[in-house]
Structure formats: C-alpha cells, structure tokens
C-alpha positions as CSV (number, residue, x, y, z in Angstrom):
1,X,-59.0,-186.9,-60.6
2,X,-56.3,-185.3,-62.4
3,X,-53.8,-184.0,-60.0
4,X,-51.6,-180.9,-60.7
5,X,-48.2,-181.4,-61.2
6,X,-45.2,-179.4,-59.5
7,X,-44.8,-176.8,-62.5
8,X,-49.0,-176.7,-62.6
9,X,-48.7,-175.4,-59.0
10,X,-45.7,-172.9,-59.2
11,X,-48.1,-169.5,-59.6
12,X,-45.2,-167.4,-60.9
13,X,-45.1,-167.0,-64.6
14,X,-41.7,-168.6,-64.9
15,X,-41.0,-171.3,-67.6
16,X,-40.1,-175.1,-65.9
17,X,-37.0,-174.3,-67.6
18,X,-36.2,-171.0,-65.7
19,X,-37.4,-172.8,-62.8
20,X,-34.3,-175.5,-62.9
21,X,-31.9,-172.9,-63.4
22,X,-33.5,-170.5,-60.4
23,X,-32.7,-174.2,-58.6
24,X,-29.3,-174.8,-60.1
25,X,-28.4,-170.8,-59.0
26,X,-29.7,-171.4,-55.8
27,X,-27.7,-174.5,-54.8
28,X,-24.3,-172.4,-56.2
29,X,-25.2,-169.4,-53.9
30,X,-25.4,-172.0,-50.8
31,X,-22.1,-174.0,-52.2
32,X,-20.5,-170.3,-52.1
33,X,-21.9,-169.5,-48.7
34,X,-19.8,-170.3,-45.4
35,X,-22.6,-169.7,-43.3
36,X,-26.1,-170.0,-44.8
37,X,-29.2,-169.2,-42.4
38,X,-33.0,-170.5,-43.1
39,X,-35.7,-168.7,-42.1
40,X,-39.1,-170.5,-41.8
41,X,-42.6,-169.9,-41.6
42,X,-46.0,-171.7,-41.3
43,X,-46.2,-172.3,-45.2
44,X,-43.2,-174.9,-44.8
45,X,-46.1,-177.0,-42.5
46,X,-49.1,-176.6,-44.2
47,X,-48.1,-179.5,-46.3
48,X,-48.0,-181.6,-43.3
49,X,-51.3,-181.0,-43.0
50,X,-51.3,-177.7,-40.0
51,X,-53.2,-174.6,-41.4
52,X,-51.3,-171.6,-41.2
53,X,-52.6,-168.4,-39.7
54,X,-53.7,-165.8,-42.0
55,X,-54.6,-167.5,-45.5
56,X,-57.8,-166.5,-46.9
57,X,-60.7,-169.1,-46.4
58,X,-58.0,-171.9,-43.9
59,X,-56.1,-169.4,-41.7
60,X,-56.6,-169.8,-38.3
61,X,-57.4,-165.5,-38.0
62,X,-60.0,-165.9,-40.0
63,X,-62.0,-168.5,-38.0
64,X,-61.0,-166.8,-34.8
65,X,-60.1,-162.9,-33.4
66,X,-56.7,-163.7,-32.1
67,X,-56.9,-161.6,-29.3
68,X,-59.6,-163.3,-27.8
69,X,-58.4,-166.5,-27.4
70,X,-54.1,-166.6,-28.7
71,X,-53.3,-163.6,-26.1
72,X,-51.7,-163.2,-22.8
73,X,-54.7,-161.6,-21.4
74,X,-57.0,-164.2,-22.5
75,X,-54.8,-167.0,-20.9
76,X,-54.6,-165.4,-17.4
77,X,-58.3,-164.5,-17.4
78,X,-60.1,-167.1,-19.4
79,X,-57.8,-170.1,-19.8
80,X,-60.5,-172.6,-20.1
81,X,-61.3,-170.9,-23.4
82,X,-57.5,-170.7,-24.2
83,X,-56.9,-174.1,-23.6
84,X,-60.0,-174.8,-25.7
85,X,-58.7,-172.3,-28.9
86,X,-55.6,-174.6,-28.5
87,X,-56.4,-178.6,-27.5
88,X,-57.5,-179.1,-31.4
89,X,-54.5,-177.3,-33.0
90,X,-51.7,-178.8,-30.4
91,X,-53.7,-182.2,-31.3
92,X,-52.9,-181.6,-34.8
93,X,-49.5,-180.5,-34.3
94,X,-48.4,-183.0,-32.2
95,X,-48.8,-185.8,-34.5
96,X,-48.3,-184.2,-37.7
97,X,-44.8,-185.5,-39.5
98,X,-42.1,-184.0,-41.1
99,X,-42.7,-183.5,-44.7
100,X,-40.2,-183.4,-47.5
101,X,-39.0,-179.9,-46.8
102,X,-38.2,-180.2,-43.5
103,X,-36.6,-183.8,-44.4
104,X,-34.2,-181.3,-46.9
105,X,-33.6,-179.5,-44.1
106,X,-32.1,-181.7,-41.8
107,X,-30.6,-183.2,-44.5
108,X,-28.4,-180.2,-45.6
109,X,-27.9,-179.3,-41.8
110,X,-26.3,-183.0,-41.7
111,X,-24.0,-182.4,-44.5
112,X,-22.5,-178.7,-43.5
113,X,-24.8,-176.7,-45.9
114,X,-26.8,-175.3,-43.2
115,X,-25.6,-173.4,-40.2
116,X,-28.6,-172.4,-38.2
117,X,-32.2,-172.6,-38.7
118,X,-35.1,-169.5,-37.6
119,X,-38.7,-170.9,-37.2
120,X,-41.8,-168.9,-36.4
121,X,-43.1,-172.3,-36.1
122,X,-44.5,-174.1,-32.9
123,X,-44.9,-177.4,-34.4
124,X,-41.6,-179.3,-33.5
125,X,-41.5,-180.7,-36.8
126,X,-37.9,-179.4,-37.7
127,X,-37.0,-181.6,-34.6
128,X,-38.7,-184.6,-35.8
129,X,-37.1,-184.4,-39.4
130,X,-33.7,-184.2,-37.2
131,X,-32.5,-180.6,-37.6
132,X,-30.3,-179.6,-34.8
133,X,-29.2,-176.3,-34.5
134,X,-33.1,-174.3,-34.1
135,X,-34.1,-171.2,-32.9
136,X,-37.9,-171.1,-32.1
137,X,-38.5,-167.1,-31.9
138,X,-42.0,-167.5,-31.4
139,X,-41.5,-170.3,-28.5
140,X,-42.6,-174.1,-28.6
141,X,-45.2,-176.7,-27.5
142,X,-42.3,-179.3,-26.7
143,X,-42.5,-177.6,-22.9
144,X,-44.6,-175.8,-20.5
145,X,-43.9,-173.7,-17.6
146,X,-45.2,-172.8,-14.2
147,X,-47.1,-169.3,-13.8
148,X,-45.9,-169.2,-10.6
149,X,-42.9,-171.5,-9.8
150,X,-41.6,-171.2,-13.3
151,X,-41.0,-174.9,-13.0
152,X,-40.8,-176.2,-16.9
153,X,-42.2,-179.0,-17.6
154,X,-42.3,-181.7,-21.0
155,X,-45.7,-181.8,-23.2
156,X,-45.0,-185.1,-23.3
157,X,-45.9,-185.6,-19.5
158,X,-48.2,-182.6,-19.1
159,X,-49.9,-181.3,-22.2
160,X,-50.6,-184.6,-24.5
161,X,-52.8,-186.2,-21.0
162,X,-54.3,-182.7,-21.7
163,X,-55.2,-183.3,-25.4
164,X,-56.5,-186.3,-24.0
165,X,-58.8,-185.5,-21.1
166,X,-59.6,-181.9,-21.2
167,X,-57.9,-181.3,-17.9
168,X,-56.0,-178.3,-17.9
169,X,-52.6,-179.4,-16.9
170,X,-51.6,-178.0,-13.5
171,X,-47.9,-177.3,-12.0
172,X,-47.3,-181.0,-9.6
173,X,-45.1,-178.7,-7.2
174,X,-47.6,-175.7,-6.5
175,X,-51.0,-176.6,-8.3
176,X,-50.7,-173.6,-10.8
177,X,-51.3,-174.0,-14.2
178,X,-48.5,-174.7,-16.9
179,X,-48.7,-172.2,-19.9
180,X,-47.5,-173.3,-23.3
181,X,-43.8,-172.4,-23.9
182,X,-45.6,-170.2,-26.9
183,X,-45.3,-166.3,-27.7
184,X,-49.0,-165.2,-27.2
185,X,-50.1,-161.9,-28.7
186,X,-49.1,-159.0,-25.4
187,X,-45.6,-161.4,-24.7
188,X,-42.3,-160.5,-25.8
189,X,-40.4,-162.8,-27.7
190,X,-37.6,-165.2,-25.7
191,X,-34.6,-162.5,-25.6
192,X,-32.2,-165.1,-25.9
193,X,-33.5,-166.9,-28.7
194,X,-34.8,-163.6,-30.4
195,X,-30.8,-161.8,-30.1
196,X,-29.2,-165.3,-31.4
197,X,-31.5,-165.0,-34.2
198,X,-30.8,-161.7,-35.2
199,X,-26.8,-162.4,-35.3
200,X,-27.4,-165.2,-37.2
201,X,-29.2,-162.9,-39.5
202,X,-26.0,-160.4,-39.4
203,X,-23.1,-162.4,-39.6
204,X,-24.6,-165.1,-42.0
205,X,-23.4,-165.0,-45.9
206,X,-26.5,-166.4,-46.9
207,X,-30.3,-166.1,-45.9
208,X,-32.9,-168.8,-47.4
209,X,-36.4,-168.2,-46.3
210,X,-39.3,-170.5,-46.8
211,X,-42.6,-170.8,-46.3
212,X,-42.9,-167.2,-44.7
213,X,-45.3,-164.3,-45.7
214,X,-42.6,-161.9,-43.7
215,X,-45.5,-159.7,-42.2
216,X,-45.2,-160.4,-38.4
217,X,-42.8,-158.3,-36.8
218,X,-39.9,-158.3,-35.7
219,X,-39.1,-161.5,-37.4
220,X,-40.0,-160.0,-40.8
221,X,-36.8,-157.8,-40.5
222,X,-34.5,-160.5,-40.4
223,X,-33.7,-160.7,-44.0
224,X,-33.3,-157.1,-43.9
225,X,-30.6,-157.4,-42.0
226,X,-29.0,-159.5,-43.4
227,X,-29.2,-157.6,-46.8
228,X,-27.8,-155.0,-44.8
229,X,-24.7,-156.8,-43.6
230,X,-24.0,-158.0,-47.3
231,X,-25.8,-161.3,-47.6
232,X,-27.4,-162.4,-50.5
233,X,-31.4,-163.8,-50.0
234,X,-33.3,-166.8,-51.5
235,X,-36.9,-166.2,-50.6
236,X,-39.0,-169.5,-51.5
237,X,-43.0,-169.0,-51.1
238,X,-46.2,-169.4,-52.3
239,X,-47.2,-165.5,-52.3
240,X,-45.1,-162.5,-52.8
241,X,-43.4,-161.5,-50.1
242,X,-42.8,-157.3,-49.6
243,X,-38.6,-158.0,-49.8
244,X,-39.1,-160.1,-53.2
245,X,-37.3,-157.4,-55.5
246,X,-33.9,-157.5,-53.0
247,X,-34.0,-160.7,-53.4
248,X,-30.8,-162.5,-55.3
249,X,-33.6,-165.1,-56.3
250,X,-37.6,-165.7,-55.7
251,X,-38.9,-169.1,-55.8
252,X,-42.8,-169.6,-55.8
253,X,-44.5,-172.3,-55.2
254,X,-44.6,-175.3,-52.6
255,X,-41.6,-175.4,-50.6
256,X,-41.8,-179.5,-50.1
257,X,-41.6,-179.3,-53.7
258,X,-38.8,-177.0,-53.8
259,X,-36.4,-177.5,-51.0
260,X,-35.5,-181.0,-51.8
261,X,-34.7,-180.4,-55.0
262,X,-32.2,-178.1,-54.3
263,X,-31.0,-180.2,-51.8
264,X,-31.3,-182.7,-54.9
265,X,-28.7,-180.7,-56.9
266,X,-26.5,-179.8,-53.7
267,X,-26.2,-183.4,-53.4
268,X,-25.7,-185.0,-56.5
269,X,-22.4,-185.6,-56.6
270,X,-23.0,-188.1,-53.7
271,X,-25.3,-189.9,-55.1
C-alpha cells in the first residue's frame, strides 16, 4: 500500500516550495524573538495514538456526551461511570510515547528558543519528551487529589493500580475518592496556572499555536491577547482556526512533520 508523503498530507494548496519558504520564515521569526510561547492542543498528540475530542468520526465527543461522562457533577454522583470512561483513555495516555513534535519542542526549549509551553493536553507527553517550563491549563493525569482532605498523590502510586485492577482509588489518609487532577466540565481552570498562561501570552514576542483548533474557551483567546500586545503569531494545524487571517504564518499539516522541520532549520548551523 502506498503511503502519503508529507507534502501529500498538507491540506493547503501550497506548493512544496512555498512550504519550505514558510518553514524558513517561521524559523527566522523564532530566531528574532526574545520570548517565544508555544500553545499546544490535542492535534500534537494524535500522532502518538491518542484520540482528540472533537474530530468527526474519531473524536471522543462523537462517541460520548461529555456532560454524561466527564463533568464534575457526574464524578460526584456516579464516580464509577466517570472512572469507567477514564480507564481506557488514561491507560492509553500513560503508555503513549512522545512523537517528533514533542521531542522537537523539548529540544528547542533546551537550546533557548522556547520560553514557555502552554498545553491544553493532560497526557504528560511534553514532560516525557523533556520540556521543563510547562503550564497545563486543563490539568494533568500526573497527580490525583482527595476530594475530602485535599492530599495530593502521584498517579504512579494510585491511578496506575486502578488501571490494572479497576478498583477506584481511595485516599489512604481519610478513605475518600481520589480525583485525577484533570479539569472536568463544570470546573474552573486552575487559577494560578491560568494567570501565568495569560501573562505569558501578553508578554511574549511570538506565539506558536501547534495542534489546536482553538475552539475551547478561554484558552482560545490566548493568541488574540498575544497579538493585541504586538506579538507575532504562527499557526500549525491540520484544519483552519478562527484566527488564521491574523497570523503571520499559517502551516497546514501534521505538527509531527512540520515542527521537526522548523527545528532542523533553526539548528542547522549547529550540525
């Protein structure tokens, strides 16, 4: 079976020559920036085998009604239903490996090209790749918190055993249910993390949106705030976003293909 090449997978009408030009231009913007912030969404993790939430046919919300499985109300009223929904998803996320996009971002941070990473993802793949300065605005699967005494525990100690046995994790301190530290519907974003993300957007010279359709509020507003504070904007995504018309560069395609090419262009003098 013939596989599609990188240029075949690009949805835009750009020629390969124009794609190369855009990658060069994107690398130049990153070189010129003193503070680059990256915002990532589900599209950066789909090449690692993790389904996104909204794509037609494959998105999780095409199979489940979010308020019936992933709301704070459901967690409180019917934790068994919540954990039954979470179990296969969390198992997939915790065993997934970072793809070339995650690894390229980590390398660019290490080389000083990226200041802050804001992610909507809960899958911990950026941490696995080695990125350090991460703001997880939708929470994380890395920890759980007791709903009664608020003690926090690691997923390795309490979520992983649940994934194997199916027994809902309980607080060893008081016996109440442990809730994974992911943000459910009806929950507010973690305020300190959100304020840091907002500040990062408003003080950056360049924002790169990678793998996000920018449909989920309030995170979708971050690129607007960046632009309004005179930052440049690069969009890398398979589909259009509402702010493409205001972006300096739009690259349409798989982030796992595009970001490593930008990284290679930036680091070619080091080779």
